[in-house]
PAVEX-822970 format. One record per atom (N, C-alpha, C, O, CB): residue number from 1; residue in three letters; atom name; x, z, y. Coordinates in nm, 3 decimals. Glycine has a CB too. Example, Ala and Ser with C-alpha at 12.3 -4.5 7.8 and 13.67 -1.06 7.14 Angstrom:
REM residues 2
   resi   resn   name        xx        zz        yy
      1    ALA      N     1.319     0.780    -0.569
      1    ALA     CA     1.230     0.780    -0.450
      1    ALA      C     1.320     0.780    -0.330
      1    ALA      O     1.424     0.846    -0.332
      1    ALA     CB     1.131     0.905    -0.447
      2    SER      N     1.285     0.708    -0.225
      2    SER     CA     1.367     0.714    -0.106
      2    SER      C     1.290     0.787     0.003
      2    SER      O     1.341     0.804     0.114
      2    SER     CB     1.408     0.572    -0.060
//
This chain:
REM residues 81
   resi   resn   name        xx        zz        yy
      1    MET      N    -2.905    -3.540     1.129
      1    MET     CA    -3.031    -3.609     1.136
      1    MET      C    -3.080    -3.532     0.984
      1    MET      O    -3.010    -3.459     0.914
      1    MET     CB    -3.018    -3.804     1.147
      2    ARG      N    -3.207    -3.571     0.962
      2    ARG     CA    -3.283    -3.496     0.788
      2    ARG      C    -3.243    -3.537     0.708
      2    ARG      O    -3.233    -3.659     0.718
      2    ARG     CB    -3.424    -3.507     0.733
      3    ILE      N    -3.199    -3.485     0.597
      3    ILE     CA    -3.146    -3.504     0.433
      3    ILE      C    -3.275    -3.635     0.435
      3    ILE      O    -3.233    -3.748     0.410
      3    ILE     CB    -3.171    -3.320     0.284
      4    ASP      N    -3.402    -3.623     0.459
      4    ASP     CA    -3.499    -3.728     0.377
      4    ASP      C    -3.439    -3.866     0.469
      4    ASP      O    -3.463    -3.975     0.418
      4    ASP     CB    -3.708    -3.690     0.396
      5    LYS      N    -3.378    -3.864     0.574
      5    LYS     CA    -3.392    -3.979     0.662
      5    LYS      C    -3.257    -4.037     0.581
      5    LYS      O    -3.248    -4.133     0.505
      5    LYS     CB    -3.390    -3.951     0.852
      6    PHE      N    -3.172    -3.956     0.617
      6    PHE     CA    -3.033    -3.959     0.577
      6    PHE      C    -3.029    -4.062     0.418
      6    PHE      O    -2.961    -4.164     0.400
      6    PHE     CB    -2.978    -3.776     0.556
      7    LEU      N    -3.115    -4.001     0.328
      7    LEU     CA    -3.121    -4.027     0.175
      7    LEU      C    -3.175    -4.196     0.190
      7    LEU      O    -3.145    -4.295     0.123
      7    LEU     CB    -3.248    -3.902     0.079
      8    LYS      N    -3.253    -4.180     0.291
      8    LYS     CA    -3.317    -4.342     0.303
      8    LYS      C    -3.215    -4.453     0.375
      8    LYS      O    -3.185    -4.566     0.337
      8    LYS     CB    -3.469    -4.339     0.409
      9    VAL      N    -3.171    -4.374     0.497
      9    VAL     CA    -3.070    -4.503     0.556
      9    VAL      C    -2.960    -4.518     0.441
      9    VAL      O    -2.914    -4.630     0.420
      9    VAL     CB    -2.980    -4.463     0.725
     10    SER      N    -2.925    -4.432     0.382
     10    SER     CA    -2.805    -4.462     0.352
     10    SER      C    -2.839    -4.545     0.167
     10    SER      O    -2.757    -4.542     0.075
     10    SER     CB    -2.702    -4.301     0.372
     11    ARG      N    -2.947    -4.594     0.162
     11    ARG     CA    -3.011    -4.622     0.054
     11    ARG      C    -2.984    -4.557    -0.097
     11    ARG      O    -2.988    -4.629    -0.197
     11    ARG     CB    -2.996    -4.745     0.054
     12    ILE      N    -2.958    -4.418    -0.106
     12    ILE     CA    -2.931    -4.335    -0.225
     12    ILE      C    -3.089    -4.342    -0.257
     12    ILE      O    -3.114    -4.412    -0.355
     12    ILE     CB    -2.851    -4.171    -0.201
     13    LEU      N    -3.184    -4.291    -0.205
     13    LEU     CA    -3.309    -4.339    -0.257
     13    LEU      C    -3.379    -4.439    -0.185
     13    LEU      O    -3.346    -4.458    -0.068
     13    LEU     CB    -3.392    -4.239    -0.272
     14    LYS      N    -3.471    -4.508    -0.236
     14    LYS     CA    -3.547    -4.617    -0.144
     14    LYS      C    -3.606    -4.649    -0.052
     14    LYS      O    -3.592    -4.737     0.033
     14    LYS     CB    -3.600    -4.651    -0.165
     15    ARG      N    -3.734    -4.506    -0.086
     15    ARG     CA    -3.809    -4.489     0.025
     15    ARG      C    -3.782    -4.326     0.093
     15    ARG      O    -3.703    -4.245     0.045
     15    ARG     CB    -3.965    -4.520    -0.023
     16    ARG      N    -3.850    -4.308     0.193
     16    ARG     CA    -3.821    -4.169     0.267
     16    ARG      C    -3.925    -4.099     0.207
     16    ARG      O    -3.905    -3.977     0.216
     16    ARG     CB    -3.827    -4.162     0.438
     17    THR      N    -4.053    -4.134     0.135
     17    THR     CA    -4.141    -4.061     0.086
     17    THR      C    -4.078    -4.012    -0.052
     17    THR      O    -4.086    -3.898    -0.099
     17    THR     CB    -4.270    -4.133     0.080
     18    LEU      N    -4.023    -4.104    -0.097
     18    LEU     CA    -3.935    -4.053    -0.226
     18    LEU      C    -3.847    -3.918    -0.204
     18    LEU      O    -3.840    -3.817    -0.274
     18    LEU     CB    -3.825    -4.174    -0.267
     19    ALA      N    -3.792    -3.949    -0.098
     19    ALA     CA    -3.676    -3.832    -0.041
     19    ALA      C    -3.727    -3.709    -0.018
     19    ALA      O    -3.666    -3.604    -0.035
     19    ALA     CB    -3.607    -3.866     0.097
     20    CYS      N    -3.861    -3.721     0.030
     20    CYS     CA    -3.940    -3.575     0.073
     20    CYS      C    -3.979    -3.513    -0.064
     20    CYS      O    -3.957    -3.394    -0.084
     20    CYS     CB    -4.097    -3.598     0.176
     21    GLU      N    -4.046    -3.605    -0.175
     21    GLU     CA    -4.074    -3.556    -0.282
     21    GLU      C    -3.997    -3.510    -0.353
     21    GLU      O    -4.038    -3.441    -0.447
     21    GLU     CB    -4.122    -3.613    -0.333
     22    ALA      N    -3.848    -3.531    -0.334
     22    ALA     CA    -3.741    -3.466    -0.424
     22    ALA      C    -3.709    -3.380    -0.361
     22    ALA      O    -3.691    -3.289    -0.442
     22    ALA     CB    -3.629    -3.531    -0.467
     23    CYS      N    -3.687    -3.344    -0.261
     23    CYS     CA    -3.678    -3.220    -0.200
     23    CYS      C    -3.765    -3.117    -0.179
     23    CYS      O    -3.723    -3.002    -0.192
     23    CYS     CB    -3.646    -3.237    -0.108
     24    ASP      N    -3.900    -3.140    -0.143
     24    ASP     CA    -4.018    -3.074    -0.210
     24    ASP      C    -4.025    -3.014    -0.332
     24    ASP      O    -4.092    -2.912    -0.347
     24    ASP     CB    -4.105    -3.151    -0.220
     25    GLY      N    -3.952    -3.075    -0.441
     25    GLY     CA    -3.982    -3.058    -0.590
     25    GLY      C    -3.849    -2.987    -0.614
     25    GLY      O    -3.833    -2.956    -0.732
     25    GLY     CB    -4.012    -3.207    -0.688
     26    GLY      N    -3.759    -2.958    -0.540
     26    GLY     CA    -3.643    -2.888    -0.545
     26    GLY      C    -3.517    -2.941    -0.603
     26    GLY      O    -3.424    -2.869    -0.641
     26    GLY     CB    -3.670    -2.783    -0.603
     27    ARG      N    -3.519    -3.094    -0.609
     27    ARG     CA    -3.418    -3.153    -0.692
     27    ARG      C    -3.314    -3.187    -0.585
     27    ARG      O    -3.223    -3.261    -0.623
     27    ARG     CB    -3.471    -3.282    -0.780
     28    VAL      N    -3.310    -3.146    -0.456
     28    VAL     CA    -3.204    -3.168    -0.348
     28    VAL      C    -3.124    -3.061    -0.319
     28    VAL      O    -3.188    -2.965    -0.277
     28    VAL     CB    -3.258    -3.207    -0.226
     29    LYS      N    -2.982    -3.042    -0.328
     29    LYS     CA    -2.911    -2.914    -0.287
     29    LYS      C    -2.827    -2.990    -0.195
     29    LYS      O    -2.811    -3.112    -0.199
     29    LYS     CB    -2.830    -2.818    -0.408
     30    VAL      N    -2.768    -2.900    -0.102
     30    VAL     CA    -2.702    -2.932     0.021
     30    VAL      C    -2.596    -2.794     0.005
     30    VAL      O    -2.639    -2.679     0.017
     30    VAL     CB    -2.817    -2.942     0.172
     31    ASN      N    -2.459    -2.823    -0.022
     31    ASN     CA    -2.359    -2.713    -0.035
     31    ASN      C    -2.423    -2.614    -0.096
     31    ASN      O    -2.456    -2.514    -0.031
     31    ASN     CB    -2.300    -2.664     0.090
     32    GLY      N    -2.455    -2.626    -0.242
     32    GLY     CA    -2.511    -2.535    -0.323
     32    GLY      C    -2.660    -2.476    -0.303
     32    GLY      O    -2.718    -2.421    -0.396
     32    GLY     CB    -2.423    -2.439    -0.320
     33    ARG      N    -2.728    -2.493    -0.157
     33    ARG     CA    -2.882    -2.448    -0.116
     33    ARG      C    -2.980    -2.553    -0.144
     33    ARG      O    -2.982    -2.661    -0.084
     33    ARG     CB    -2.899    -2.414     0.042
     34    THR      N    -3.068    -2.515    -0.244
     34    THR     CA    -3.190    -2.612    -0.236
     34    THR      C    -3.232    -2.623    -0.087
     34    THR      O    -3.238    -2.526    -0.011
     34    THR     CB    -3.319    -2.557    -0.328
     35    VAL      N    -3.259    -2.745    -0.055
     35    VAL     CA    -3.326    -2.767     0.097
     35    VAL      C    -3.453    -2.825     0.097
     35    VAL      O    -3.494    -2.869    -0.010
     35    VAL     CB    -3.245    -2.861     0.189
     36    LYS      N    -3.545    -2.835     0.226
     36    LYS     CA    -3.651    -2.891     0.267
     36    LYS      C    -3.601    -3.010     0.303
     36    LYS      O    -3.480    -3.028     0.318
     36    LYS     CB    -3.722    -2.825     0.359
     37    PRO      N    -3.700    -3.110     0.322
     37    PRO     CA    -3.659    -3.261     0.376
     37    PRO      C    -3.620    -3.228     0.543
     37    PRO      O    -3.542    -3.301     0.605
     37    PRO     CB    -3.814    -3.392     0.359
     38    SER      N    -3.677    -3.123     0.593
     38    SER     CA    -3.637    -3.116     0.723
     38    SER      C    -3.460    -3.101     0.766
     38    SER      O    -3.395    -3.123     0.868
     38    SER     CB    -3.719    -2.997     0.770
     39    TYR      N    -3.433    -3.059     0.650
     39    TYR     CA    -3.303    -2.953     0.673
     39    TYR      C    -3.192    -3.065     0.738
     39    TYR      O    -3.185    -3.175     0.683
     39    TYR     CB    -3.234    -2.866     0.498
     40    ASN      N    -3.119    -3.039     0.838
     40    ASN     CA    -3.043    -3.095     0.927
     40    ASN      C    -2.880    -3.113     0.822
     40    ASN      O    -2.804    -3.021     0.791
     40    ASN     CB    -3.044    -2.985     1.079
     41    VAL      N    -2.868    -3.237     0.794
     41    VAL     CA    -2.702    -3.241     0.727
     41    VAL      C    -2.602    -3.313     0.863
     41    VAL      O    -2.627    -3.384     0.961
     41    VAL     CB    -2.693    -3.374     0.547
     42    LYS      N    -2.471    -3.247     0.799
     42    LYS     CA    -2.367    -3.292     0.880
     42    LYS      C    -2.269    -3.348     0.816
     42    LYS      O    -2.273    -3.343     0.693
     42    LYS     CB    -2.319    -3.203     0.953
     43    GLU      N    -2.155    -3.416     0.882
     43    GLU     CA    -2.044    -3.488     0.819
     43    GLU      C    -1.997    -3.367     0.726
     43    GLU      O    -2.019    -3.249     0.754
     43    GLU     CB    -1.924    -3.552     0.931
     44    GLY      N    -1.930    -3.412     0.612
     44    GLY     CA    -1.902    -3.333     0.521
     44    GLY      C    -1.950    -3.254     0.411
     44    GLY      O    -1.885    -3.213     0.315
     44    GLY     CB    -1.868    -3.287     0.563
     45    ASP      N    -2.088    -3.235     0.440
     45    ASP     CA    -2.177    -3.166     0.379
     45    ASP      C    -2.165    -3.244     0.205
     45    ASP      O    -2.151    -3.363     0.176
     45    ASP     CB    -2.332    -3.181     0.476
     46    LEU      N    -2.175    -3.142     0.128
     46    LEU     CA    -2.183    -3.177    -0.050
     46    LEU      C    -2.309    -3.185    -0.057
     46    LEU      O    -2.382    -3.094    -0.017
     46    LEU     CB    -2.126    -3.062    -0.174
     47    VAL      N    -2.358    -3.312    -0.115
     47    VAL     CA    -2.530    -3.318    -0.151
     47    VAL      C    -2.522    -3.342    -0.326
     47    VAL      O    -2.455    -3.427    -0.384
     47    VAL     CB    -2.630    -3.485    -0.052
     48    GLU      N    -2.589    -3.266    -0.370
     48    GLU     CA    -2.657    -3.285    -0.541
     48    GLU      C    -2.791    -3.322    -0.519
     48    GLU      O    -2.874    -3.263    -0.450
     48    GLU     CB    -2.662    -3.132    -0.650
     49    ILE      N    -2.807    -3.439    -0.592
     49    ILE     CA    -2.935    -3.490    -0.621
     49    ILE      C    -2.981    -3.482    -0.788
     49    ILE      O    -2.905    -3.528    -0.873
     49    ILE     CB    -2.932    -3.639    -0.566
     50    GLY      N    -3.067    -3.441    -0.814
     50    GLY     CA    -3.120    -3.431    -0.991
     50    GLY      C    -3.218    -3.530    -0.976
     50    GLY      O    -3.305    -3.540    -0.890
     50    GLY     CB    -3.199    -3.266    -1.063
     51    PHE      N    -3.178    -3.639    -1.119
     51    PHE     CA    -3.282    -3.728    -1.151
     51    PHE      C    -3.323    -3.696    -1.291
     51    PHE      O    -3.262    -3.602    -1.343
     51    PHE     CB    -3.241    -3.874    -1.134
     52    ASN      N    -3.406    -3.750    -1.354
     52    ASN     CA    -3.413    -3.759    -1.475
     52    ASN      C    -3.288    -3.791    -1.595
     52    ASN      O    -3.267    -3.731    -1.701
     52    ASN     CB    -3.500    -3.840    -1.470
     53    SER      N    -3.218    -3.908    -1.535
     53    SER     CA    -3.107    -3.911    -1.640
     53    SER      C    -2.975    -3.843    -1.608
     53    SER      O    -2.870    -3.872    -1.664
     53    SER     CB    -3.074    -4.051    -1.670
     54    GLY      N    -2.992    -3.737    -1.499
     54    GLY     CA    -2.869    -3.672    -1.488
     54    GLY      C    -2.851    -3.611    -1.314
     54    GLY      O    -2.957    -3.593    -1.253
     54    GLY     CB    -2.746    -3.791    -1.540
     55    THR      N    -2.759    -3.592    -1.263
     55    THR     CA    -2.742    -3.556    -1.140
     55    THR      C    -2.629    -3.624    -1.069
     55    THR      O    -2.542    -3.682    -1.134
     55    THR     CB    -2.730    -3.424    -1.139
     56    VAL      N    -2.627    -3.619    -0.946
     56    VAL     CA    -2.536    -3.742    -0.863
     56    VAL      C    -2.459    -3.629    -0.758
     56    VAL      O    -2.531    -3.538    -0.719
     56    VAL     CB    -2.656    -3.891    -0.759
     57    LYS      N    -2.364    -3.631    -0.725
     57    LYS     CA    -2.292    -3.552    -0.625
     57    LYS      C    -2.241    -3.645    -0.533
     57    LYS      O    -2.213    -3.762    -0.559
     57    LYS     CB    -2.182    -3.466    -0.680
     58    PHE      N    -2.232    -3.591    -0.430
     58    PHE     CA    -2.159    -3.689    -0.318
     58    PHE      C    -2.115    -3.586    -0.193
     58    PHE      O    -2.143    -3.467    -0.178
     58    PHE     CB    -2.279    -3.825    -0.253
     59    LYS      N    -2.050    -3.661    -0.124
     59    LYS     CA    -2.007    -3.614     0.003
     59    LYS      C    -2.046    -3.692     0.125
     59    LYS      O    -1.994    -3.802     0.142
     59    LYS     CB    -1.871    -3.605     0.001
     60    ILE      N    -2.123    -3.650     0.203
     60    ILE     CA    -2.156    -3.718     0.358
     60    ILE      C    -1.986    -3.745     0.416
     60    ILE      O    -1.894    -3.663     0.422
     60    ILE     CB    -2.264    -3.577     0.489
     61    ASN      N    -1.986    -3.876     0.449
     61    ASN     CA    -1.874    -3.914     0.554
     61    ASN      C    -1.892    -3.929     0.697
     61    ASN      O    -1.811    -3.892     0.782
     61    ASN     CB    -1.824    -4.031     0.523
     62    MET      N    -2.020    -3.992     0.719
     62    MET     CA    -2.070    -4.052     0.834
     62    MET      C    -2.198    -4.034     0.834
     62    MET      O    -2.256    -4.022     0.726
     62    MET     CB    -2.041    -4.181     0.849
     63    ILE      N    -2.271    -4.029     0.959
     63    ILE     CA    -2.432    -4.017     0.955
     63    ILE      C    -2.454    -4.103     1.118
     63    ILE      O    -2.409    -4.075     1.229
     63    ILE     CB    -2.502    -3.811     0.947
     64    LYS      N    -2.549    -4.221     1.070
     64    LYS     CA    -2.561    -4.305     1.157
     64    LYS      C    -2.740    -4.357     1.129
     64    LYS      O    -2.803    -4.392     1.029
     64    LYS     CB    -2.430    -4.418     1.137
     65    GLU      N    -2.769    -4.342     1.258
     65    GLU     CA    -2.921    -4.382     1.240
     65    GLU      C    -2.984    -4.481     1.202
     65    GLU      O    -3.102    -4.476     1.169
     65    GLU     CB    -2.975    -4.378     1.323
     66    THR      N    -2.885    -4.624     1.202
     66    THR     CA    -2.939    -4.738     1.128
     66    THR      C    -2.797    -4.809     1.065
     66    THR      O    -2.686    -4.795     1.116
     66    THR     CB    -3.035    -4.845     1.236
     67    VAL      N    -2.817    -4.866     0.978
     67    VAL     CA    -2.682    -4.899     0.920
     67    VAL      C    -2.738    -5.041     0.837
     67    VAL      O    -2.855    -5.049     0.798
     67    VAL     CB    -2.607    -4.757     0.811
     68    ARG      N    -2.632    -5.155     0.816
     68    ARG     CA    -2.681    -5.276     0.738
     68    ARG      C    -2.641    -5.275     0.593
     68    ARG      O    -2.529    -5.244     0.552
     68    ARG     CB    -2.627    -5.405     0.800
     69    LYS      N    -2.732    -5.309     0.529
     69    LYS     CA    -2.723    -5.263     0.372
     69    LYS      C    -2.573    -5.258     0.292
     69    LYS      O    -2.547    -5.184     0.198
     69    LYS     CB    -2.815    -5.372     0.287
     70    GLU      N    -2.473    -5.364     0.361
     70    GLU     CA    -2.357    -5.387     0.313
     70    GLU      C    -2.271    -5.256     0.365
     70    GLU      O    -2.167    -5.225     0.308
     70    GLU     CB    -2.307    -5.529     0.356
     71    ASP      N    -2.319    -5.188     0.470
     71    ASP     CA    -2.220    -5.086     0.510
     71    ASP      C    -2.293    -4.944     0.449
     71    ASP      O    -2.238    -4.834     0.451
     71    ASP     CB    -2.194    -5.087     0.690
     72    ALA      N    -2.369    -4.959     0.419
     72    ALA     CA    -2.460    -4.827     0.352
     72    ALA      C    -2.369    -4.710     0.251
     72    ALA      O    -2.379    -4.588     0.258
     72    ALA     CB    -2.595    -4.904     0.236
     73    ASP      N    -2.275    -4.792     0.156
     73    ASP     CA    -2.214    -4.703     0.114
     73    ASP      C    -2.098    -4.640     0.186
     73    ASP      O    -2.048    -4.539     0.135
     73    ASP     CB    -2.190    -4.741     0.013
     74    LYS      N    -2.054    -4.684     0.287
     74    LYS     CA    -1.967    -4.621     0.361
     74    LYS      C    -1.997    -4.470     0.414
     74    LYS      O    -1.905    -4.400     0.457
     74    LYS     CB    -1.947    -4.706     0.461
     75    LEU      N    -2.147    -4.420     0.406
     75    LEU     CA    -2.185    -4.328     0.479
     75    LEU      C    -2.181    -4.211     0.375
     75    LEU      O    -2.234    -4.104     0.408
     75    LEU     CB    -2.314    -4.360     0.549
     76    TYR      N    -2.121    -4.224     0.248
     76    TYR     CA    -2.113    -4.100     0.171
     76    TYR      C    -1.993    -4.166     0.099
     76    TYR      O    -1.947    -4.279     0.117
     76    TYR     CB    -2.254    -4.045     0.077
     77    GLU      N    -1.952    -4.064     0.007
     77    GLU     CA    -1.848    -4.097    -0.131
     77    GLU      C    -1.894    -3.992    -0.229
     77    GLU      O    -1.913    -3.872    -0.212
     77    GLU     CB    -1.662    -4.076    -0.102
     78    ILE      N    -1.912    -4.093    -0.366
     78    ILE     CA    -1.968    -3.995    -0.489
     78    ILE      C    -1.855    -3.924    -0.549
     78    ILE      O    -1.741    -3.970    -0.558
     78    ILE     CB    -2.045    -4.078    -0.614
     79    LEU      N    -1.895    -3.805    -0.593
     79    LEU     CA    -1.804    -3.727    -0.627
     79    LEU      C    -1.841    -3.725    -0.782
     79    LEU      O    -1.735    -3.741    -0.843
     79    LEU     CB    -1.801    -3.593    -0.545
     80    ALA      N    -1.911    -3.717    -0.841
     80    ALA     CA    -1.958    -3.715    -1.002
     80    ALA      C    -2.115    -3.788    -0.978
     80    ALA      O    -2.199    -3.779    -0.889
     80    ALA     CB    -1.968    -3.520    -1.085
     81    GLU      N    -2.106    -3.854    -1.090
     81    GLU     CA    -2.244    -3.905    -1.184
     81    GLU      C    -2.294    -3.800    -1.283
     81    GLU      O    -2.391    -3.824    -1.355
     81    GLU     CB    -2.208    -4.043    -1.283
//
C-alpha cells in the first residue's frame, strides 16, 4: 500500500492530499529515508512524520485497505512523540 493511502486509512493524517503534501515536503521518512507519496510500505516499517510541534515515530503492525474508525489504531504502534 502507498504511504499516502496508509496515513489516511490509519487516520494519522486526515486527508490523502495532506499526506501527499507532507511526503512532497520531505517530512515523512520510512526506515530513515525520506519518501515520496507513492512509496509502498510493508508491515514492520518504521515511519517518522515531522509536524510543526514535533515528530511522531510509529511502527506499522498491519496493512488493510479499509478499516473502521474504532480499529484504525491497531494498524500501527506509536514509538515516540
